[in-house]
N, C-alpha and C positions, 0 to 999 in steps of 0.2 A: 862333522857337526858335533858340537858338544853342548849338552844341556845339564845343568846342575841346579839343585835347590837346597837351600839351607834353612834351618829353623833357628831363630833367635828366641830362646825360651827364658822368660823371666824367672828368677829363683822363686818368686811368689807363686808361680804356676805349678810347682811340683805338687802332686796330689796329696792332700792331707787325709783323704779317705779313699778307699778303693771303689771306683765306680764299677758296678756289676750289671749283669744281664739276668733277669729272672728266667726261670725254667721254661715258661710259656714262650717268651720271646726267643730264647735260645733254640728251642725246637723249631720255631718258625723260620729262623735264619738257616738252620741246617737243612730244612726241607726246601727252602727257596734257592739256596746257593750251592753250587757243586763243590766237591772236594777240591777240584782244580782251582776254582775261584778262591776258596779259603786259603789254600797254600800260596797262591799268587798275591793275595791281599797281605799275607804275613810278610812276604819278602819285599813288597813295594811300599807298604804303609809303615812298617816298623823298621825301616832302614833308610838312613839319610844319605843322599849322594855325597861322595867325598869323605865319608867317615868309615872307620873300621869297626865301629860299635853299632849295636842294634839300638833303635829308638825305644824309649821306655813307655811312651804314651802316644796315642793318636792325636792328630790335630785336624780340626775342620772349622768351617765357618758356621755360625748360628744366625747370620744375617745375610742379606743379599749383597754380594760384592759388586762394587761399582768401579769400573776401570777407566782411568785417565790415560790417554796416549800422549807421551811427552817426547822431547828430543827433536830429531829430524826425520820424521817418518815420511816415506814416499806414499803416494796415493794407494799403491798396492799393499803397503805395510798396514795401513788403516783397514784395508779390505780384509787382510788376513785375520785381524783381531775381530772384526765384525762377524766374519764367517765362523770363527772359533766360538764366539759367544752364542751364535745361532745354533751351532751343532751341539754344544753342551746343554743348552736349554731344552733341546729335544728329549733329553733323558728323563725329564720330569723329576728332577731332584727337589728336595724341600727348599733349596735356594735357587735364585735366578740371577744370572749375570746381566749387567747392562753397562753401557758407556756413561761416564760421568760428564756433567756439563763443564766442570772446571777441575783442575788438578787438586785444588784445596778441598773439594768435597769428596774426593775419591778415596775409597778404602784400599784400592790397589792401583799402583802406578807402574805403567809399562813404558819403558824408555827405549827408543831406537837411536843408535849412534855408532861412532867408531869405537875401537877397543878402549882407547884412553877415556873417552867420554862415558862408556859403560862402567869402566873401573871407578871413575869419579862419582858417578850416580849411585853406585852401590856402596861406595866408601869401603872397599875391601881392604882389610889389613893383612889377612893370612893367605890370600890367593893373589898371585901376581899375574898380570896379563901383559905380555910384551908385544911389540909390533911384529915380532917374528911369527905370531900365531894367526896372522890375518889371512891365511890361506883357507881357513875353515870357518863355517858359521859358528856362532857362539851364543849361548843363552844361559843366564843365571838368575835365580830368584832368591830372595831372602824374606822369610815370613816372621812377623812378630807374634808370639803366641802367649796367651795368658790362660791358665787353667784349662789347657787343651783347646781353647777357642782362638782361631786366627783373628787377630785384631787389625792388622794391616799387612800389606805385601808390596814388595818392590821387585820388578823384573827388568833386567837389562838384556837387550838383544842386539847383536852385531851380525850383519850379513856381508859375507865376502863378495866382491865383484866377480870372482872367478866362477861362482855358481849362481846363475840367474833363474834356476828352476823354481817355478811357483810352488810345485808340490813339496819340494824339500823345505823351502822357506816357511810355507804354511804349517808343515808338520812341527817345525821347531816352535813356532808361536803357540800352536795347539798344545804341545807337550808342556811348555812352560806354564801356560795358564792352568792346565789340569793339575800339574804338580803343585801349583800355588793353592789348590783346593785341598791338599793334604796327602795326595799320592806322591810322596816325596822321594821314593827310591827307584832305581833302575834294576834291571835283571838281565841275566844271560840266557834265561830259560826259553824265551820265545822270540826268535829273530823277527817275526812279523809284527810283534807288539810295538806300540808306540814307546814303551818303556824299555825297549832293548838297548842295552848299554853301548854296543858297538854300532858303527855306521852301517846302515842298510837302507838304500834308497827305496826299497820295496815295503818298508814297514809302514804301518798305519794304525789308526785307532780300531782295535779289534773288539768283537763282542766280549771277549774275556776282560779287556781293559775297562769296558763300560760296566761290566758286572762288578769289578773291583771298586770303581768309583761309586756305584749305586749302593754297594754294601757299606762303604764308609759313611754314606749319608742316610742310612737306615735310621729312623728315630730310635730303634732299639739299641743302637750303638751309641753309648753316652760319650760326651767329651771327657777327656782324661781317662778314657778306658785304657788300662795298662796292658802292656805286652804280657806281663805275668798272668793277668786275668784271661787274656785271649788264649794263651797257651794252655791254661787250665780248662777253660770252657770248651775248647775245640781240640783237646788232646788226642782224641781218637782219629780226627781228620787230618791233623798236621803231621807230616812224615818226619819232621825234625824234632818232634816232641816224643819223649820216651822211645827214642830211636833204637836204643840197645835191645829192648824187648821186641820191637817190631822187626829188626834185622834177625834176631834169634829165631823168631817165628818163621821168617822167610827162609832162612837157611834150612830149617827142618822140612820145608817143602821141596828142597833140592838135595836129598841125601846122596844122590849119585854124582853130584858135582864135586870135583876135586878142589879142596880148599887151597892147595898149592897153586892151582891155576888162578883162583881168585886173588891170591896174594900177589901174583905176578902183574895184576891189573893196577896195582898201586904204584905211583911214581913219586919218588922222594918222600915216601911214607904217607901219601895222601891219595885218595881215590877221586877221580874226576871222569865225567862222561859228557858226550855231546848233548845238546838240547834235543827235545823231541822232534823239532823241525830242523833238519840238516840238509843243506843244499850241497850238491856235488858239481864242481866246475872242472872242465877239462880244456887244457891248452895244448897246442902242438899237433903233430901229425897223428890223427886218429884214423884207424882202419875201420872198414865196415864191420868186420868181425868184432872189433873192440866195442863198438856201439851195442851190438847184440849182447855181448857178455855183460856189459855194464847194466843194461836194462834187466837182464835176468837176475843178476846179483842183487840189484835194488829190490826187485820183486821178492826174492827169497828172504832177504834180510828184513824187509818190512812185515813179513808174515810171522816173524819170530816174537815180536813184542809190540803192543800198542804204543809203546814209548819210543819206537824207532820209526821215523817217517822220513826216509831219504827221498830226495827229489833231484832229478837232473835239471840243472839251471843253465841258462845261456851265460857264458863267461863274459863279464864286462871288460872294457879296455883296461881299467885299473883293477888289479888283483883284489878281490874282496877280503874283508877282515874277519870273515867267519865262514864256516862250512869246511868241506874237504876239497882242497884245490890240487888237482893233478897237473903236472907238466910232463908231457911225453917228448922225448928227444930221440933222434936217430943219429948214431955215431958210426962212421965207417972205420975209424981208427981204434975203436974200443975193443980190447981183447976179450973181456967177459961178455957172454951173450946178453946179460942183463945186469945193470947196476941200478941200485935204488936207494932212496933215503926217505924217511918219513918224520918230519919235524912236527912236534905237537906243541900247540900254543894255548896257554890257559889264561882265563880272565879271573882276577882275584880282588876286584874292588867293590863287588856287590855283596849282599848278605851271604850268598852261596857262591863259592868259586865254581868254575865250569871249564870243561875242555871245549874251546870255541872254534879252534881252527887246526887243521892239519895241512901241511905243505908236503905233498908227495912228488918226488922226482923219480921217473922211470926212464932209463936210458937203454936203448936196444942197439945192438949191432945188426949186421945184415945176414948173419948166419942162420942156417936152418934150426939150430938149437934155440936161438932167440925167438923164432916164430913158434916153436913148439911150446916154449915156456911162457910166452907173452900173455895169454889169456889167464893162466893160473896166477901169474904175478899181479895182474890187475885185481882179481878177486881177493887174493891175499891182502893187497894194500887197502882195499875198501874195508874188509873185515877188521884188520888191525889198526885202522884209523878210528874205529868206533870205541875201542878200549886202548888203554895204555900198555897192554902186554907187549913185551919186546917181540918184534917180528922176525921170524926166520923163514926162509923159503920152505913151504910145506911140501911134503911128499905126496904123490898121487893118492887120492881118496882119504888123506889124513884130515884135512879141513873141510872138504866138501866132495860131493859127487856130482858129476855133470853128464847127463845122458844125451846132451845135444839140444834138448828142448827145455829142461828145467834143472836148476841148480838146487841141490839139497845139502845143507850143512850137517855134518856128522853130529851125533848126540852130544859128544864132549863139548864141542864149540857152540852148538845151538843152545844147550842148557846154560852154558857159562854166560852167553850174551843175554838170555832171558833173565837170569838171576841178577846180574849187575845193572841191567836196565829196568829193573823193578823200581817202582816209586819209593819203596822203603829203603833201598840202597842209595843213600843220599850223597850228593857231592860234598866233598870236604871231609868225608869219613877218614879217620886216621887208621893206619895199619895197626898200630898198637891197640886201638880200641877193637878192631876186627878180631885180632888174635885173642883178646880177652873174651869177646862174645863167643868165639869158637870153642873156647875151653869150657863154656857153660852149656853147650849143646847137650841135651839129654838129661840135664839136672833139673 
């Protein structure tokens, strides 16, 4: 399932003066909305899908959008749109959505058709849609914006026959309509969010998503409100703003942590980590003792940081595109007791890159040595999936201690994980920048 939204901004709409928020309204917004909401707003409202650049201004409606349903919609398709309108109107935004009587009177046109028809409806020049893409649902919108105010919007939606799930189809319609209201970007940070970039059949419109939309339509947020102003007004709350100083302050809280260990967590000169919500999926022959070890490891790791929330999930038939995916194998002919690999997969098309998937392979032979090392290798693999540090088989008591009831990670590795999973330690941080910050510690 793919959803994209583009803004077509008229040159005349570029702000001639900077729209601002007065101090009273600014304090009101900071009191009403969480730091988590402000940061999620930053990356979903100031970043356009399909672009490598941040958006300069917000865009939103200042009138009630009327939606015309065009093309070849099935009765269910019309039902999805009506349901989405009803759900969005429950949020008590200053605007209300409704269906238009005719296409000519509508400010928003939503078209259902095949890929070629959607392509023609949106008159796309820079994005090609081929018939080879028909295995997945597809949604795309284009908004016309003047002075930060959305004037009209076109949405094209294609549903593949291979996926008849009402929930999946409805989510695509809901996401496209909400993005047409101004939440134009996706993110890797919350797999359960409607705006999660990768496919996840379990994602939905979360309370955090609703808070982002509500913040956008606060009367205190003016049209043409610039990203520069937002970064200035919410500098203390945004982890990506003044990040050098924030990381410097953070490092001073962890003087016992080896900077050499931290530098090993960078891959190709860039730091990436998993989202706060990370599912673990296990395929292959799993022993009863494995399940106990996995549960205790998850419990121990989740205690280390509020930004680590590992969950054991039921593995779907098709390998998921996010999370930590384990494949266990038993090999009678394998000479080594254990062979393993851990492939790390990053997402790089949103405002912030992210470590979004690990593919872990653990292959065991039938020797006693394999049985002795099996549980330690599982814990090693889970830990070293959370960070990009190169994994080597740990010696007993080096990474963790296990008394049979509880797993406890050693101070070296516990503190390392706490540090790099702090909010201030942002994804996309460059190793060269980290080394520069490190040199200024204590100055």
